[in-house]
Steps between C-alpha positions, in 0.01 A plus 500: 500500500536193284510266802251220475243464775317171568139587584301280736315369204601171319613532142574874505827694499520876522781739391463874572618702200396853643407579855163660586398794718394504864419219733329176402132581434197318632275333249147443639232319279378721234833690452555614143849420362620677179804357342706439185620149425726324240477121445815307378573143423760328724743426213838630396349780278248596772235541232243775585143376464298792646577858593229727642691819406466406127121472552500862625320443829594339839330193638275501810400236756307518828631317809282218618272488191621163367711606204571206272878536539500456878877519512488861372321612812777345711776666285347848507421502876874433570597826320510871600357778284754582227691181538613291198556133557554185300321182600576148382190276527484125461270331258256414780413881517490582128245253368220760459731768355387437136140575594600817685723616224239442232244706689742786550606504135136511383427790746803690364358452148172648613312171483280306743713229664185280534390531135433166344519303815229257611362488850765301672834553688799649328682162474189347349497764228862444424448120465192567292692715249835331542681826464535847653557657158863589581774237413739593783219460756397174351856371535497579875172310527645200333819506693458658848820669603640758746455866413671821611298804593652849535254722688495865599235607765380842391219563745331354795146623575388379846183721530221299339279804471747692275412293194187361347440143587357257251231255599722192516718689765216571734366293781126445555458787741695740282274418203178554697636829626591612146156429353311797659790725415476404133130537508521860632765582238277363227200707614713817511621432140136448388409846637785640292361300196827301468311181431786288378719565796199443731433169326852379561467581870172306528643211302804487729277488804290224353811291417621536864165380635484208260848391602402503863160329417677219316669395828167473682271197503198555266188531701673638810401831647830661406465378140143636471592839667789546255273432212266770626795743519585428134152595368514886539854503369396308189205727447712809530747341246214431263370856535846629394508266204156633399628853508801394293264320251662152563165324477604147445723524808198613693292202369772254592555628853129545585416157367766337716373712800129412451576128501587530868308814621163620361500877526299769334802720409668207329196426275464877424860549403494184283177621340659835418797326348276267284309814385822664389611199292143451343417177689128572520375174641760483770450867600122448528545196716732675737283803523207278588704337776573841638131579524436160661765546768413858577146605411574866575721507189214398271463856362872519428492159331210605276685817390814296426294245295336776295838660438637154396209450250562845352871429467435161335265666247747775414775235453274288285394783263856641490642159396221439255561827327872449496506147360186520291639790306825310442303205350291741284817668375670161419169393328501830295864456399444139386198604296699784328778259422256248354344778280832623385620155417176394324529547111230706327212278366393612148187299542412681821197668348348181380558341833303764677211464260503118563479559865159678466287191440650338811394816700158474353483136601602594858222758505237251391632257746459750784152586381403128504638481858286790595192336360565164662601660827282389795396740763777495756459422868608742772871444428461548125672838505792337674530246220497768230772695684693179543489436122606849436792443732594184332506674158712790627736273680552301181571813315750626766674151526591493131871555455585447871742233605466265800669729751295797404182294532590390849575858597160602367328228701673609817417861437131423445501289812646777708253754358209265587632454856508881551151537363381235744647697788303802373191264476467569123417130436354544153814665366721255680314206334571646166872511585502136615305384190747674270788337693343152461457569128881556475569181703275297268686648197832396650369150573420467128862547427636221725474129544215400733711251686810719542650701781395825342135385506514424866665829578226685309245302708669638823485851349131475414399354845504830696346688207206262490454523881507882482250497217276269700516725795392794276201297373406425862500869575299575189252224606557294183490178686446263213803636334706441825379137507610441140846657554563301813374178345756538223773591744433208737527251228876581476584626852387432851478857632349611827398843373334352199286255711413783738382737223297224335337427828405865553357520142297172554377648828393821332321291223331302784653181372495337845648159426791634291570772753504262792741271311744786418479647855573153643812482265601846626493388856705186409770705318522762775345414839574854625238631252212326678354821665489668154327195354236497772433868432459436130263207556292720732477760228403234242223375728353858533513560128328156427221584752460839342478339157231259617306779658503687175374194319221443776636149568457329827742264676311196367509626152872541489543163669298322242700673223815389654419154632195391299156427629609191702835369592852631492703663232646153403148365443413810295805449282408132452143596397632750249741235358223248466281761336 
């Protein structure tokens, strides 16, 4: 039994240690070979490097599937089932053994053999890291040498249908035949509400199709058809992830899908996922795309948008109640600590009596203000309410730190946005005015040229724009012009220019409105149809105003251009006068 046989393979010697059973088997491509192996150094001690029995599980290879250690396929196909043989292999066949051994050791430890590797070949990774992590394998890499393998062939599975093939083992036709089977299995699992198992089936089918698609030329008919086959599988996978509440997974996959294929279901599923994670703007955008792509779903989209709005309101009030109460409790505790730590003032009674003249002075001051108060214009009530808001905001801001003030500004801004959606513009304007009072108070605490000042300017920008929008809806056009004039001195903002243009148009300030609308078109050429519509409205309102004043065309022309000559000549005459 210990006779040495010279195989018809250079650099290999075989010695049979225990005979096998039956005749020599046939090993067609795809045959699964299960075996135990032991690796020894070719030295006097015959040092053992690896032993699969110590790992607790046998090794497996598949014939014809390009295993890294090609010589092992030759060794195993020369054996019978149950045979134990010793093979001496020259250094020309053992160069890749350190890579194979490292992977097997990591698998035996329950780790991923590819963990930490970059996208390159195995040898490239080894040269990149300069080590396998095992000293004995590093020694074989530095000094290539012959190795001895003692192998025992445990099992030979020739029927390729008797075990589950992985994707790398399949040919193109096998992969395409497996895809519909996986699709049907996934559908059956969905009916049983086993969504995670169904998702794994759909994902496996998608991976098979992507591997086949990667070998086709982009733009070819086969490449396009394979992409279309991927779409329903991806959508089914996303539906399973929705059921499992894996919303960010849905957003990632649908976004990747919609970059290549515009489909209604993709937008709808991504909108549902955005709704679940409170991404209001993204959800609204996707729902609107659904309505554009399929007009028959408009009623469904409207229901979803209403439900989204209700959910956002509930979340807002819930968070406000939760965090606002915490701030109030913290404030109450701090006040109690201050009161307990403050010593008793024996002159407290005299102090209170000294405060009375100051109160009397405040009362006389308010009476003088009432006497000197001029009759307000239409927006007088708004100014009174704004002053009341500023006083209350100053009272509330006392004792609050920087972070609490910023939270209060954000809270007021969100309240105002919700009120705008409910078309309660007057209440919304109060919220925005109060938020601006807090911003101004924070500005007083910082350096005007510092980073904090610039960040506060960015915070106040959307608040001012929203307040201006409320004033537009409330038809306080002069206030809109004043707000946006102040804003445009610091920022070049499209919305501010457009709002000021609309206010000038409502006030029939034709020259200013034309200038602002021209600037709007320059900033965004796509806005030209809306500008034309606004100019048409302005022309109608100007004609209506002239009709109310009983002015003819010649009267208005003389007022604008003068009795003779152009506007330039009129300006020159006024200057000379």
